[in-house]
N, C-alpha and C positions, 0 to 999 in steps of 0.2 A: 313440699318443695325440698329438694336435696340441699344439704349444706355445701357451701362452696369449698372445694378441696384446696388445702394449703400445700405449700411446696413439700412438706415432709409427710403428708398423709399417704398411706399405702392405698393402692387402688381397691383393695378389698375392704377398706374401712367402712364404706357405705353399705356393703353387703352385710358386714358384721352388725352394723347399727340396725339394719332392717330385720335381721334375725332376732336381736334383742327386743325390738319393738313387737315382733310377732309373738315372742315368748311372753312378754308382759301382757299381751292381749289374750294369751292362751290359744293362739291360732296355730294349731299343729299342722294344718294343711299348708299355710303360708311358710311355716318353718321347713317342712319337707321340700317345698319347692326351691328353697334357698340352699339346701344342703346338697353337696356333691355326692354321687353314689359311692365314692371312695373316701368319704369324710372319716377322719380319725380324731376322736375327742379324748384328750388325756387329762386326768385330774390327779394332781400329785397329793401325796400324803400316805398315812398308814391308818386308814379307817374304811368302813364299808362303802363309802362313796368314792374312794380313790380307785384308779385303774384306767384302763384303755378301753374305749368303745369304738367299734368299727362299723361303718355303714349308718344310713339314716335311721333305720329301725332301732338299733342299739342306742344311738345318741338321743333320739326322741324318748325312748323308754327311760333312759337315765335322767333326762331333764324333767320328765313327768315325776319321777321318783323324788328328785330334789325338790321340786315345787310342792309336792304333797307333804314332805317331811319338814319343810321350813315354815316358820311363822312369818318371816320376812326375808326377802332375798335382795340384797343390794349388790350390784356388780358394776365394774368399770372395765373397759377394754384397756389393757395395759400394753399389749404388744401384738402386732400382726406381722 
């Protein structure tokens, strides 16, 4: 059941939550279905994981790489 949307919730917040849930379950097919064809994922920093990924394939490859290299990944949605 979807969480009730508050006055300040962005309309894409539910979509982002679904994406994180699919990632936590390792469900790449569900993730692909939630990503727009023109998705752009930017990771800030100066390290091998930073940079810009464009399109579902690049984003999913990046997220798989992060998942494989991390012992534990905790994340919060800070801004949409």
